[in-house]
PDB file with SEQRES, HELIX, SHEET and CRYST1 records, atoms N, CA, C and O in Angstrom:
SEQRES   1 A   89  MET ALA LEU TYR MET THR THR HIS ARG CYS ALA VAL CYS          
SEQRES   2 A   89  GLY SER LYS GLU ILE ASP VAL ILE LYS SER GLN THR GLN          
SEQRES   3 A   89  GLN PRO LEU TYR HIS CYS ARG THR CYS GLY VAL SER MET          
SEQRES   4 A   89  GLU GLN PRO MET GLU THR ALA GLU ARG ASN ARG ILE ASP          
SEQRES   5 A   89  SER ALA LEU PHE THR GLY ASN TYR SER GLU LYS GLU ALA          
SEQRES   6 A   89  ALA ASP TRP ASN ARG ARG TYR GLN ASN LEU GLY ILE GLN          
SEQRES   7 A   89  ASN ARG CYS PHE ILE SER GLY ALA LEU ASN ARG                  
HELIX    1 AA1 THR A   45  THR A   57  1                                  13    
HELIX    2 AA2 GLU A   62  ARG A   71  1                                  10    
HELIX    3 AA3 ARG A   80  LEU A   87  1                                   8    
SHEET    1 AA1 3 ILE A  18  ILE A  21  0                                        
SHEET    2 AA1 3 LEU A  29  CYS A  32 -1                                        
SHEET    3 AA1 3 SER A  38  MET A  39 -1                                        
CRYST1    1.000    1.000    1.000  90.00  90.00  90.00 P 1           1          
ATOM      1  N   MET A   1       0.843  -1.171   0.000  1.00  0.00           N  
ATOM      2  CA  MET A   1       0.000   0.000   0.000  1.00  0.00           C  
ATOM      3  C   MET A   1       0.892   1.239   0.000  1.00  0.00           C  
ATOM      4  O   MET A   1       1.811   1.348   0.811  1.00  0.00           O  
ATOM      5  N   ALA A   2       0.622   2.155  -0.897  1.00  0.00           N  
ATOM      6  CA  ALA A   2       1.420   3.373  -1.007  1.00  0.00           C  
ATOM      7  C   ALA A   2       0.663   4.547  -0.413  1.00  0.00           C  
ATOM      8  O   ALA A   2      -0.559   4.641  -0.523  1.00  0.00           O  
ATOM      9  N   LEU A   3       1.399   5.422   0.206  1.00  0.00           N  
ATOM     10  CA  LEU A   3       0.824   6.646   0.743  1.00  0.00           C  
ATOM     11  C   LEU A   3       1.073   7.746  -0.272  1.00  0.00           C  
ATOM     12  O   LEU A   3       2.220   8.002  -0.639  1.00  0.00           O  
ATOM     13  N   TYR A   4       0.026   8.392  -0.725  1.00  0.00           N  
ATOM     14  CA  TYR A   4       0.145   9.440  -1.728  1.00  0.00           C  
ATOM     15  C   TYR A   4      -0.263  10.755  -1.099  1.00  0.00           C  
ATOM     16  O   TYR A   4      -1.342  10.872  -0.519  1.00  0.00           O  
ATOM     17  N   MET A   5       0.607  11.741  -1.217  1.00  0.00           N  
ATOM     18  CA  MET A   5       0.314  13.045  -0.648  1.00  0.00           C  
ATOM     19  C   MET A   5       0.649  14.113  -1.681  1.00  0.00           C  
ATOM     20  O   MET A   5       1.735  14.096  -2.260  1.00  0.00           O  
ATOM     21  N   THR A   6      -0.250  15.019  -1.911  1.00  0.00           N  
ATOM     22  CA  THR A   6      -0.008  16.098  -2.850  1.00  0.00           C  
ATOM     23  C   THR A   6       0.324  17.360  -2.078  1.00  0.00           C  
ATOM     24  O   THR A   6      -0.406  17.754  -1.168  1.00  0.00           O  
ATOM     25  N   THR A   7       1.412  17.980  -2.440  1.00  0.00           N  
ATOM     26  CA  THR A   7       1.795  19.256  -1.869  1.00  0.00           C  
ATOM     27  C   THR A   7       1.858  20.261  -2.993  1.00  0.00           C  
ATOM     28  O   THR A   7       2.476  20.010  -4.028  1.00  0.00           O  
ATOM     29  N   HIS A   8       1.229  21.378  -2.797  1.00  0.00           N  
ATOM     30  CA  HIS A   8       1.280  22.433  -3.800  1.00  0.00           C  
ATOM     31  C   HIS A   8       2.365  23.423  -3.411  1.00  0.00           C  
ATOM     32  O   HIS A   8       2.642  23.625  -2.229  1.00  0.00           O  
ATOM     33  N   ARG A   9       2.978  24.039  -4.420  1.00  0.00           N  
ATOM     34  CA  ARG A   9       3.921  25.129  -4.201  1.00  0.00           C  
ATOM     35  C   ARG A   9       3.454  26.326  -5.010  1.00  0.00           C  
ATOM     36  O   ARG A   9       2.884  26.173  -6.090  1.00  0.00           O  
ATOM     37  N   CYS A  10       3.695  27.501  -4.490  1.00  0.00           N  
ATOM     38  CA  CYS A  10       3.337  28.723  -5.185  1.00  0.00           C  
ATOM     39  C   CYS A  10       4.190  28.868  -6.442  1.00  0.00           C  
ATOM     40  O   CYS A  10       5.407  28.691  -6.389  1.00  0.00           O  
ATOM     41  N   ALA A  11       3.564  29.186  -7.560  1.00  0.00           N  
ATOM     42  CA  ALA A  11       4.272  29.374  -8.824  1.00  0.00           C  
ATOM     43  C   ALA A  11       5.058  30.678  -8.844  1.00  0.00           C  
ATOM     44  O   ALA A  11       5.915  30.868  -9.706  1.00  0.00           O  
ATOM     45  N   VAL A  12       4.779  31.575  -7.908  1.00  0.00           N  
ATOM     46  CA  VAL A  12       5.463  32.864  -7.867  1.00  0.00           C  
ATOM     47  C   VAL A  12       6.666  32.840  -6.933  1.00  0.00           C  
ATOM     48  O   VAL A  12       7.762  33.252  -7.315  1.00  0.00           O  
ATOM     49  N   CYS A  13       6.463  32.354  -5.702  1.00  0.00           N  
ATOM     50  CA  CYS A  13       7.541  32.430  -4.715  1.00  0.00           C  
ATOM     51  C   CYS A  13       8.073  31.073  -4.260  1.00  0.00           C  
ATOM     52  O   CYS A  13       9.127  31.022  -3.626  1.00  0.00           O  
ATOM     53  N   GLY A  14       7.379  29.972  -4.562  1.00  0.00           N  
ATOM     54  CA  GLY A  14       7.854  28.645  -4.188  1.00  0.00           C  
ATOM     55  C   GLY A  14       7.406  28.155  -2.824  1.00  0.00           C  
ATOM     56  O   GLY A  14       7.742  27.038  -2.429  1.00  0.00           O  
ATOM     57  N   SER A  15       6.658  28.965  -2.100  1.00  0.00           N  
ATOM     58  CA  SER A  15       6.208  28.599  -0.759  1.00  0.00           C  
ATOM     59  C   SER A  15       5.233  27.425  -0.804  1.00  0.00           C  
ATOM     60  O   SER A  15       4.512  27.236  -1.783  1.00  0.00           O  
ATOM     61  N   LYS A  16       5.225  26.638   0.278  1.00  0.00           N  
ATOM     62  CA  LYS A  16       4.266  25.537   0.406  1.00  0.00           C  
ATOM     63  C   LYS A  16       3.002  25.963   1.141  1.00  0.00           C  
ATOM     64  O   LYS A  16       2.090  25.154   1.318  1.00  0.00           O  
ATOM     65  N   GLU A  17       2.933  27.218   1.570  1.00  0.00           N  
ATOM     66  CA  GLU A  17       1.780  27.713   2.319  1.00  0.00           C  
ATOM     67  C   GLU A  17       0.679  28.135   1.351  1.00  0.00           C  
ATOM     68  O   GLU A  17       0.468  29.322   1.103  1.00  0.00           O  
ATOM     69  N   ILE A  18      -0.018  27.136   0.811  1.00  0.00           N  
ATOM     70  CA  ILE A  18      -1.036  27.346  -0.207  1.00  0.00           C  
ATOM     71  C   ILE A  18      -2.401  26.930   0.330  1.00  0.00           C  
ATOM     72  O   ILE A  18      -2.562  25.844   0.886  1.00  0.00           O  
ATOM     73  N   ASP A  19      -3.371  27.808   0.153  1.00  0.00           N  
ATOM     74  CA  ASP A  19      -4.765  27.480   0.462  1.00  0.00           C  
ATOM     75  C   ASP A  19      -5.477  27.197  -0.851  1.00  0.00           C  
ATOM     76  O   ASP A  19      -5.344  27.957  -1.810  1.00  0.00           O  
ATOM     77  N   VAL A  20      -6.227  26.112  -0.897  1.00  0.00           N  
ATOM     78  CA  VAL A  20      -7.013  25.774  -2.084  1.00  0.00           C  
ATOM     79  C   VAL A  20      -8.445  26.212  -1.815  1.00  0.00           C  
ATOM     80  O   VAL A  20      -9.099  25.721  -0.895  1.00  0.00           O  
ATOM     81  N   ILE A  21      -8.919  27.142  -2.635  1.00  0.00           N  
ATOM     82  CA  ILE A  21     -10.278  27.665  -2.483  1.00  0.00           C  
ATOM     83  C   ILE A  21     -11.137  27.000  -3.550  1.00  0.00           C  
ATOM     84  O   ILE A  21     -10.972  27.262  -4.742  1.00  0.00           O  
ATOM     85  N   LYS A  22     -12.045  26.146  -3.121  1.00  0.00           N  
ATOM     86  CA  LYS A  22     -12.886  25.405  -4.063  1.00  0.00           C  
ATOM     87  C   LYS A  22     -14.214  26.111  -4.253  1.00  0.00           C  
ATOM     88  O   LYS A  22     -14.772  26.701  -3.328  1.00  0.00           O  
ATOM     89  N   SER A  23     -14.696  26.031  -5.471  1.00  0.00           N  
ATOM     90  CA  SER A  23     -15.961  26.667  -5.831  1.00  0.00           C  
ATOM     91  C   SER A  23     -16.837  25.649  -6.550  1.00  0.00           C  
ATOM     92  O   SER A  23     -16.326  24.755  -7.224  1.00  0.00           O  
ATOM     93  N   GLN A  24     -18.145  25.780  -6.409  1.00  0.00           N  
ATOM     94  CA  GLN A  24     -19.073  24.866  -7.084  1.00  0.00           C  
ATOM     95  C   GLN A  24     -19.094  25.106  -8.595  1.00  0.00           C  
ATOM     96  O   GLN A  24     -19.342  24.177  -9.363  1.00  0.00           O  
ATOM     97  N   THR A  25     -18.841  26.329  -9.023  1.00  0.00           N  
ATOM     98  CA  THR A  25     -19.005  26.675 -10.433  1.00  0.00           C  
ATOM     99  C   THR A  25     -17.693  26.848 -11.197  1.00  0.00           C  
ATOM    100  O   THR A  25     -17.702  26.808 -12.427  1.00  0.00           O  
ATOM    101  N   GLN A  26     -16.585  27.035 -10.519  1.00  0.00           N  
ATOM    102  CA  GLN A  26     -15.320  27.307 -11.190  1.00  0.00           C  
ATOM    103  C   GLN A  26     -14.239  26.330 -10.743  1.00  0.00           C  
ATOM    104  O   GLN A  26     -14.423  25.536  -9.820  1.00  0.00           O  
ATOM    105  N   GLN A  27     -13.090  26.418 -11.443  1.00  0.00           N  
ATOM    106  CA  GLN A  27     -11.926  25.636 -11.038  1.00  0.00           C  
ATOM    107  C   GLN A  27     -11.464  26.113  -9.665  1.00  0.00           C  
ATOM    108  O   GLN A  27     -11.759  27.240  -9.269  1.00  0.00           O  
ATOM    109  N   PRO A  28     -10.743  25.262  -8.940  1.00  0.00           N  
ATOM    110  CA  PRO A  28     -10.210  25.728  -7.658  1.00  0.00           C  
ATOM    111  C   PRO A  28      -9.226  26.877  -7.874  1.00  0.00           C  
ATOM    112  O   PRO A  28      -8.579  26.966  -8.918  1.00  0.00           O  
ATOM    113  N   LEU A  29      -9.123  27.741  -6.889  1.00  0.00           N  
ATOM    114  CA  LEU A  29      -8.198  28.860  -6.915  1.00  0.00           C  
ATOM    115  C   LEU A  29      -7.161  28.600  -5.837  1.00  0.00           C  
ATOM    116  O   LEU A  29      -7.509  28.206  -4.724  1.00  0.00           O  
ATOM    117  N   TYR A  30      -5.903  28.815  -6.149  1.00  0.00           N  
ATOM    118  CA  TYR A  30      -4.810  28.588  -5.220  1.00  0.00           C  
ATOM    119  C   TYR A  30      -4.317  29.935  -4.708  1.00  0.00           C  
ATOM    120  O   TYR A  30      -3.943  30.806  -5.494  1.00  0.00           O  
ATOM    121  N   HIS A  31      -4.318  30.103  -3.383  1.00  0.00           N  
ATOM    122  CA  HIS A  31      -3.900  31.366  -2.778  1.00  0.00           C  
ATOM    123  C   HIS A  31      -2.683  31.129  -1.893  1.00  0.00           C  
ATOM    124  O   HIS A  31      -2.710  30.284  -0.998  1.00  0.00           O  
ATOM    125  N   CYS A  32      -1.613  31.885  -2.154  1.00  0.00           N  
ATOM    126  CA  CYS A  32      -0.381  31.759  -1.372  1.00  0.00           C  
ATOM    127  C   CYS A  32      -0.460  32.677  -0.158  1.00  0.00           C  
ATOM    128  O   CYS A  32      -0.651  33.885  -0.296  1.00  0.00           O  
ATOM    129  N   ARG A  33      -0.312  32.098   1.026  1.00  0.00           N  
ATOM    130  CA  ARG A  33      -0.339  32.898   2.261  1.00  0.00           C  
ATOM    131  C   ARG A  33       0.941  33.691   2.447  1.00  0.00           C  
ATOM    132  O   ARG A  33       0.951  34.680   3.180  1.00  0.00           O  
ATOM    133  N   THR A  34       2.029  33.274   1.793  1.00  0.00           N  
ATOM    134  CA  THR A  34       3.307  33.953   1.960  1.00  0.00           C  
ATOM    135  C   THR A  34       3.391  35.238   1.141  1.00  0.00           C  
ATOM    136  O   THR A  34       3.712  36.299   1.676  1.00  0.00           O  
ATOM    137  N   CYS A  35       3.101  35.143  -0.156  1.00  0.00           N  
ATOM    138  CA  CYS A  35       3.236  36.334  -1.013  1.00  0.00           C  
ATOM    139  C   CYS A  35       1.897  36.979  -1.358  1.00  0.00           C  
ATOM    140  O   CYS A  35       1.877  38.070  -1.927  1.00  0.00           O  
ATOM    141  N   GLY A  36       0.770  36.331  -1.027  1.00  0.00           N  
ATOM    142  CA  GLY A  36      -0.545  36.918  -1.221  1.00  0.00           C  
ATOM    143  C   GLY A  36      -1.123  36.795  -2.620  1.00  0.00           C  
ATOM    144  O   GLY A  36      -2.180  37.363  -2.895  1.00  0.00           O  
ATOM    145  N   VAL A  37      -0.459  36.065  -3.515  1.00  0.00           N  
ATOM    146  CA  VAL A  37      -0.925  35.929  -4.889  1.00  0.00           C  
ATOM    147  C   VAL A  37      -1.958  34.808  -4.981  1.00  0.00           C  
ATOM    148  O   VAL A  37      -1.799  33.747  -4.376  1.00  0.00           O  
ATOM    149  N   SER A  38      -3.025  35.064  -5.752  1.00  0.00           N  
ATOM    150  CA  SER A  38      -4.005  34.022  -6.065  1.00  0.00           C  
ATOM    151  C   SER A  38      -3.785  33.608  -7.510  1.00  0.00           C  
ATOM    152  O   SER A  38      -3.580  34.458  -8.376  1.00  0.00           O  
ATOM    153  N   MET A  39      -3.826  32.307  -7.778  1.00  0.00           N  
ATOM    154  CA  MET A  39      -3.538  31.807  -9.120  1.00  0.00           C  
ATOM    155  C   MET A  39      -4.452  30.641  -9.449  1.00  0.00           C  
ATOM    156  O   MET A  39      -4.992  29.986  -8.558  1.00  0.00           O  
ATOM    157  N   GLU A  40      -4.617  30.393 -10.737  1.00  0.00           N  
ATOM    158  CA  GLU A  40      -5.441  29.271 -11.171  1.00  0.00           C  
ATOM    159  C   GLU A  40      -4.671  27.959 -11.128  1.00  0.00           C  
ATOM    160  O   GLU A  40      -5.272  26.901 -10.943  1.00  0.00           O  
ATOM    161  N   GLN A  41      -3.366  28.007 -11.294  1.00  0.00           N  
ATOM    162  CA  GLN A  41      -2.522  26.810 -11.257  1.00  0.00           C  
ATOM    163  C   GLN A  41      -1.331  27.044 -10.341  1.00  0.00           C  
ATOM    164  O   GLN A  41      -0.701  28.099 -10.423  1.00  0.00           O  
ATOM    165  N   PRO A  42      -1.002  26.093  -9.469  1.00  0.00           N  
ATOM    166  CA  PRO A  42       0.218  26.217  -8.671  1.00  0.00           C  
ATOM    167  C   PRO A  42       1.433  25.867  -9.533  1.00  0.00           C  
ATOM    168  O   PRO A  42       1.314  25.743 -10.751  1.00  0.00           O  
ATOM    169  N   MET A  43       2.579  25.711  -8.914  1.00  0.00           N  
ATOM    170  CA  MET A  43       3.801  25.347  -9.623  1.00  0.00           C  
ATOM    171  C   MET A  43       3.588  24.043 -10.394  1.00  0.00           C  
ATOM    172  O   MET A  43       2.883  23.150  -9.925  1.00  0.00           O  
ATOM    173  N   GLU A  44       4.197  23.936 -11.569  1.00  0.00           N  
ATOM    174  CA  GLU A  44       4.062  22.720 -12.371  1.00  0.00           C  
ATOM    175  C   GLU A  44       4.557  21.507 -11.591  1.00  0.00           C  
ATOM    176  O   GLU A  44       5.514  21.599 -10.821  1.00  0.00           O  
ATOM    177  N   THR A  45       3.903  20.379 -11.796  1.00  0.00           N  
ATOM    178  CA  THR A  45       4.192  19.162 -11.044  1.00  0.00           C  
ATOM    179  C   THR A  45       5.634  18.701 -11.222  1.00  0.00           C  
ATOM    180  O   THR A  45       6.287  18.350 -10.240  1.00  0.00           O  
ATOM    181  N   ALA A  46       6.137  18.694 -12.432  1.00  0.00           N  
ATOM    182  CA  ALA A  46       7.505  18.225 -12.676  1.00  0.00           C  
ATOM    183  C   ALA A  46       8.524  19.103 -11.958  1.00  0.00           C  
ATOM    184  O   ALA A  46       9.476  18.595 -11.367  1.00  0.00           O  
ATOM    185  N   GLU A  47       8.329  20.413 -12.007  1.00  0.00           N  
ATOM    186  CA  GLU A  47       9.245  21.349 -11.331  1.00  0.00           C  
ATOM    187  C   GLU A  47       9.164  21.158  -9.821  1.00  0.00           C  
ATOM    188  O   GLU A  47      10.189  21.114  -9.141  1.00  0.00           O  
ATOM    189  N   ARG A  48       7.948  21.044  -9.298  1.00  0.00           N  
ATOM    190  CA  ARG A  48       7.768  20.853  -7.855  1.00  0.00           C  
ATOM    191  C   ARG A  48       8.420  19.559  -7.387  1.00  0.00           C  
ATOM    192  O   ARG A  48       9.093  19.539  -6.356  1.00  0.00           O  
ATOM    193  N   ASN A  49       8.221  18.471  -8.145  1.00  0.00           N  
ATOM    194  CA  ASN A  49       8.810  17.190  -7.766  1.00  0.00           C  
ATOM    195  C   ASN A  49      10.329  17.241  -7.796  1.00  0.00           C  
ATOM    196  O   ASN A  49      10.979  16.679  -6.914  1.00  0.00           O  
ATOM    197  N   ARG A  50      10.912  17.907  -8.801  1.00  0.00           N  
ATOM    198  CA  ARG A  50      12.369  18.009  -8.882  1.00  0.00           C  
ATOM    199  C   ARG A  50      12.920  18.808  -7.704  1.00  0.00           C  
ATOM    200  O   ARG A  50      13.921  18.420  -7.103  1.00  0.00           O  
ATOM    201  N   ILE A  51      12.271  19.916  -7.378  1.00  0.00           N  
ATOM    202  CA  ILE A  51      12.734  20.744  -6.259  1.00  0.00           C  
ATOM    203  C   ILE A  51      12.585  19.998  -4.942  1.00  0.00           C  
ATOM    204  O   ILE A  51      13.515  19.984  -4.136  1.00  0.00           O  
ATOM    205  N   ASP A  52      11.426  19.373  -4.706  1.00  0.00           N  
ATOM    206  CA  ASP A  52      11.217  18.639  -3.454  1.00  0.00           C  
ATOM    207  C   ASP A  52      12.208  17.490  -3.311  1.00  0.00           C  
ATOM    208  O   ASP A  52      12.736  17.258  -2.223  1.00  0.00           O  
ATOM    209  N   SER A  53      12.463  16.766  -4.405  1.00  0.00           N  
ATOM    210  CA  SER A  53      13.431  15.668  -4.377  1.00  0.00           C  
ATOM    211  C   SER A  53      14.836  16.189  -4.086  1.00  0.00           C  
ATOM    212  O   SER A  53      15.568  15.608  -3.285  1.00  0.00           O  
ATOM    213  N   ALA A  54      15.203  17.284  -4.740  1.00  0.00           N  
ATOM    214  CA  ALA A  54      16.534  17.862  -4.529  1.00  0.00           C  
ATOM    215  C   ALA A  54      16.707  18.341  -3.099  1.00  0.00           C  
ATOM    216  O   ALA A  54      17.761  18.133  -2.499  1.00  0.00           O  
ATOM    217  N   LEU A  55      15.681  18.981  -2.544  1.00  0.00           N  
ATOM    218  CA  LEU A  55      15.771  19.459  -1.163  1.00  0.00           C  
ATOM    219  C   LEU A  55      15.847  18.302  -0.175  1.00  0.00           C  
ATOM    220  O   LEU A  55      16.544  18.392   0.835  1.00  0.00           O  
ATOM    221  N   PHE A  56      15.134  17.220  -0.461  1.00  0.00           N  
ATOM    222  CA  PHE A  56      15.127  16.056   0.431  1.00  0.00           C  
ATOM    223  C   PHE A  56      16.461  15.318   0.396  1.00  0.00           C  
ATOM    224  O   PHE A  56      16.993  14.944   1.442  1.00  0.00           O  
ATOM    225  N   THR A  57      17.005  15.108  -0.806  1.00  0.00           N  
ATOM    226  CA  THR A  57      18.233  14.315  -0.946  1.00  0.00           C  
ATOM    227  C   THR A  57      19.509  15.142  -0.936  1.00  0.00           C  
ATOM    228  O   THR A  57      20.594  14.609  -0.702  1.00  0.00           O  
ATOM    229  N   GLY A  58      19.388  16.451  -1.190  1.00  0.00           N  
ATOM    230  CA  GLY A  58      20.577  17.295  -1.297  1.00  0.00           C  
ATOM    231  C   GLY A  58      21.271  17.131  -2.637  1.00  0.00           C  
ATOM    232  O   GLY A  58      22.404  17.581  -2.807  1.00  0.00           O  
ATOM    233  N   ASN A  59      20.605  16.491  -3.589  1.00  0.00           N  
ATOM    234  CA  ASN A  59      21.186  16.199  -4.897  1.00  0.00           C  
ATOM    235  C   ASN A  59      20.815  17.297  -5.897  1.00  0.00           C  
ATOM    236  O   ASN A  59      19.883  17.140  -6.685  1.00  0.00           O  
ATOM    237  N   TYR A  60      21.552  18.408  -5.856  1.00  0.00           N  
ATOM    238  CA  TYR A  60      21.360  19.494  -6.806  1.00  0.00           C  
ATOM    239  C   TYR A  60      22.668  20.254  -6.952  1.00  0.00           C  
ATOM    240  O   TYR A  60      23.515  20.252  -6.059  1.00  0.00           O  
ATOM    241  N   SER A  61      22.810  20.900  -8.097  1.00  0.00           N  
ATOM    242  CA  SER A  61      24.043  21.635  -8.370  1.00  0.00           C  
ATOM    243  C   SER A  61      23.926  23.065  -7.846  1.00  0.00           C  
ATOM    244  O   SER A  61      22.832  23.542  -7.545  1.00  0.00           O  
ATOM    245  N   GLU A  62      25.057  23.730  -7.743  1.00  0.00           N  
ATOM    246  CA  GLU A  62      25.068  25.130  -7.316  1.00  0.00           C  
ATOM    247  C   GLU A  62      24.302  25.987  -8.322  1.00  0.00           C  
ATOM    248  O   GLU A  62      23.630  26.946  -7.942  1.00  0.00           O  
ATOM    249  N   LYS A  63      24.405  25.637  -9.605  1.00  0.00           N  
ATOM    250  CA  LYS A  63      23.706  26.387 -10.648  1.00  0.00           C  
ATOM    251  C   LYS A  63      22.193  26.241 -10.493  1.00  0.00           C  
ATOM    252  O   LYS A  63      21.457  27.220 -10.619  1.00  0.00           O  
ATOM    253  N   GLU A  64      21.725  25.008 -10.216  1.00  0.00           N  
ATOM    254  CA  GLU A  64      20.290  24.793  -9.996  1.00  0.00           C  
ATOM    255  C   GLU A  64      19.806  25.579  -8.782  1.00  0.00           C  
ATOM    256  O   GLU A  64      18.752  26.211  -8.831  1.00  0.00           O  
ATOM    257  N   ALA A  65      20.575  25.540  -7.693  1.00  0.00           N  
ATOM    258  CA  ALA A  65      20.183  26.248  -6.469  1.00  0.00           C  
ATOM    259  C   ALA A  65      20.082  27.750  -6.725  1.00  0.00           C  
ATOM    260  O   ALA A  65      19.138  28.398  -6.273  1.00  0.00           O  
ATOM    261  N   ALA A  66      21.053  28.300  -7.447  1.00  0.00           N  
ATOM    262  CA  ALA A  66      21.028  29.732  -7.750  1.00  0.00           C  
ATOM    263  C   ALA A  66      19.829  30.080  -8.632  1.00  0.00           C  
ATOM    264  O   ALA A  66      19.182  31.108  -8.432  1.00  0.00           O  
ATOM    265  N   ASP A  67      19.536  29.219  -9.608  1.00  0.00           N  
ATOM    266  CA  ASP A  67      18.395  29.451 -10.502  1.00  0.00           C  
ATOM    267  C   ASP A  67      17.079  29.392  -9.731  1.00  0.00           C  
ATOM    268  O   ASP A  67      16.225  30.262  -9.899  1.00  0.00           O  
ATOM    269  N   TRP A  68      16.910  28.377  -8.890  1.00  0.00           N  
ATOM    270  CA  TRP A  68      15.679  28.252  -8.102  1.00  0.00           C  
ATOM    271  C   TRP A  68      15.523  29.412  -7.130  1.00  0.00           C  
ATOM    272  O   TRP A  68      14.424  29.943  -6.971  1.00  0.00           O  
ATOM    273  N   ASN A  69      16.617  29.814  -6.473  1.00  0.00           N  
ATOM    274  CA  ASN A  69      16.539  30.938  -5.539  1.00  0.00           C  
ATOM    275  C   ASN A  69      16.185  32.238  -6.257  1.00  0.00           C  
ATOM    276  O   ASN A  69      15.504  33.093  -5.691  1.00  0.00           O  
ATOM    277  N   ARG A  70      16.643  32.392  -7.494  1.00  0.00           N  
ATOM    278  CA  ARG A  70      16.326  33.582  -8.264  1.00  0.00           C  
ATOM    279  C   ARG A  70      14.836  33.608  -8.637  1.00  0.00           C  
ATOM    280  O   ARG A  70      14.190  34.654  -8.565  1.00  0.00           O  
ATOM    281  N   ARG A  71      14.294  32.435  -9.039  1.00  0.00           N  
ATOM    282  CA  ARG A  71      12.901  32.369  -9.476  1.00  0.00           C  
ATOM    283  C   ARG A  71      11.911  32.311  -8.321  1.00  0.00           C  
ATOM    284  O   ARG A  71      10.830  32.894  -8.404  1.00  0.00           O  
ATOM    285  N   TYR A  72      12.262  31.620  -7.255  1.00  0.00           N  
ATOM    286  CA  TYR A  72      11.337  31.413  -6.123  1.00  0.00           C  
ATOM    287  C   TYR A  72      12.026  31.865  -4.834  1.00  0.00           C  
ATOM    288  O   TYR A  72      12.890  31.162  -4.311  1.00  0.00           O  
ATOM    289  N   GLN A  73      11.638  33.053  -4.316  1.00  0.00           N  
ATOM    290  CA  GLN A  73      12.329  33.608  -3.155  1.00  0.00           C  
ATOM    291  C   GLN A  73      12.138  32.812  -1.870  1.00  0.00           C  
ATOM    292  O   GLN A  73      12.980  32.898  -0.975  1.00  0.00           O  
ATOM    293  N   ASN A  74      11.078  32.051  -1.749  1.00  0.00           N  
ATOM    294  CA  ASN A  74      10.750  31.408  -0.471  1.00  0.00           C  
ATOM    295  C   ASN A  74      11.056  29.913  -0.415  1.00  0.00           C  
ATOM    296  O   ASN A  74      10.476  29.198   0.402  1.00  0.00           O  
ATOM    297  N   LEU A  75      11.952  29.435  -1.266  1.00  0.00           N  
ATOM    298  CA  LEU A  75      12.327  28.018  -1.185  1.00  0.00           C  
ATOM    299  C   LEU A  75      13.297  27.764  -0.046  1.00  0.00           C  
ATOM    300  O   LEU A  75      13.259  26.704   0.579  1.00  0.00           O  
ATOM    301  N   GLY A  76      14.152  28.711   0.223  1.00  0.00           N  
ATOM    302  CA  GLY A  76      15.102  28.564   1.316  1.00  0.00           C  
ATOM    303  C   GLY A  76      16.255  27.624   1.006  1.00  0.00           C  
ATOM    304  O   GLY A  76      16.803  27.006   1.919  1.00  0.00           O  
ATOM    305  N   ILE A  77      16.637  27.500  -0.265  1.00  0.00           N  
ATOM    306  CA  ILE A  77      17.780  26.654  -0.622  1.00  0.00           C  
ATOM    307  C   ILE A  77      19.047  27.402  -0.253  1.00  0.00           C  
ATOM    308  O   ILE A  77      19.239  28.554  -0.640  1.00  0.00           O  
ATOM    309  N   GLN A  78      19.910  26.730   0.504  1.00  0.00           N  
ATOM    310  CA  GLN A  78      21.162  27.358   0.895  1.00  0.00           C  
ATOM    311  C   GLN A  78      22.307  26.769   0.094  1.00  0.00           C  
ATOM    312  O   GLN A  78      22.247  25.630  -0.371  1.00  0.00           O  
ATOM    313  N   ASN A  79      23.330  27.554  -0.053  1.00  0.00           N  
ATOM    314  CA  ASN A  79      24.526  27.127  -0.763  1.00  0.00           C  
ATOM    315  C   ASN A  79      25.204  26.024   0.042  1.00  0.00           C  
ATOM    316  O   ASN A  79      25.516  26.211   1.218  1.00  0.00           O  
ATOM    317  N   ARG A  80      25.434  24.867  -0.595  1.00  0.00           N  
ATOM    318  CA  ARG A  80      26.034  23.738   0.127  1.00  0.00           C  
ATOM    319  C   ARG A  80      27.465  24.031   0.544  1.00  0.00           C  
ATOM    320  O   ARG A  80      27.921  23.502   1.557  1.00  0.00           O  
ATOM    321  N   CYS A  81      28.194  24.861  -0.207  1.00  0.00           N  
ATOM    322  CA  CYS A  81      29.557  25.218   0.174  1.00  0.00           C  
ATOM    323  C   CYS A  81      29.538  25.961   1.501  1.00  0.00           C  
ATOM    324  O   CYS A  81      30.395  25.737   2.356  1.00  0.00           O  
ATOM    325  N   PHE A  82      28.547  26.856   1.675  1.00  0.00           N  
ATOM    326  CA  PHE A  82      28.397  27.584   2.914  1.00  0.00           C  
ATOM    327  C   PHE A  82      28.096  26.639   4.069  1.00  0.00           C  
ATOM    328  O   PHE A  82      28.670  26.763   5.151  1.00  0.00           O  
ATOM    329  N   ILE A  83      27.185  25.687   3.828  1.00  0.00           N  
ATOM    330  CA  ILE A  83      26.803  24.740   4.881  1.00  0.00           C  
ATOM    331  C   ILE A  83      27.982  23.854   5.254  1.00  0.00           C  
ATOM    332  O   ILE A  83      28.263  23.677   6.439  1.00  0.00           O  
ATOM    333  N   SER A  84      28.687  23.285   4.256  1.00  0.00           N  
ATOM    334  CA  SER A  84      29.804  22.400   4.564  1.00  0.00           C  
ATOM    335  C   SER A  84      30.926  23.169   5.239  1.00  0.00           C  
ATOM    336  O   SER A  84      31.609  22.632   6.111  1.00  0.00           O  
ATOM    337  N   GLY A  85      31.127  24.434   4.841  1.00  0.00           N  
ATOM    338  CA  GLY A  85      32.156  25.252   5.489  1.00  0.00           C  
ATOM    339  C   GLY A  85      31.833  25.501   6.957  1.00  0.00           C  
ATOM    340  O   GLY A  85      32.719  25.490   7.811  1.00  0.00           O  
ATOM    341  N   ALA A  86      30.551  25.726   7.238  1.00  0.00           N  
ATOM    342  CA  ALA A  86      30.125  25.970   8.615  1.00  0.00           C  
ATOM    343  C   ALA A  86      30.270  24.698   9.451  1.00  0.00           C  
ATOM    344  O   ALA A  86      30.585  24.775  10.639  1.00  0.00           O  
ATOM    345  N   LEU A  87      30.046  23.534   8.847  1.00  0.00           N  
ATOM    346  CA  LEU A  87      30.154  22.281   9.596  1.00  0.00           C  
ATOM    347  C   LEU A  87      31.601  21.887   9.867  1.00  0.00           C  
ATOM    348  O   LEU A  87      31.872  21.162  10.824  1.00  0.00           O  
ATOM    349  N   ASN A  88      32.528  22.350   9.045  1.00  0.00           N  
ATOM    350  CA  ASN A  88      33.928  21.997   9.205  1.00  0.00           C  
ATOM    351  C   ASN A  88      34.699  22.894  10.151  1.00  0.00           C  
ATOM    352  O   ASN A  88      35.910  22.728  10.299  1.00  0.00           O  
ATOM    353  N   ARG A  89      34.036  23.837  10.792  1.00  0.00           N  
ATOM    354  CA  ARG A  89      34.726  24.734  11.740  1.00  0.00           C  
ATOM    355  C   ARG A  89      35.088  24.034  12.997  1.00  0.00           C  
ATOM    356  O   ARG A  89      35.671  24.641  13.895  1.00  0.00           O  
TER     357      ARG A  89                                                      
END                                                                             
């Protein structure tokens, strides 16, 4: 038996603090509590899965981290060189 959980991320800032507002007549609306933007679609599934996997495993390049931090301010990806340097003190 598999456990399936869907997590939405904001397409603007990358935050996971998303409220889904459902309506009887329209598509659901996604509202980000962090940046205040309401959108019809959250972050694309493939992008969200890649980011979540990278954050969980630590398997991402410095270039990817810089790109994600530039596009999504609230992901909180830190430079691994900084982290490893701090741990080696």
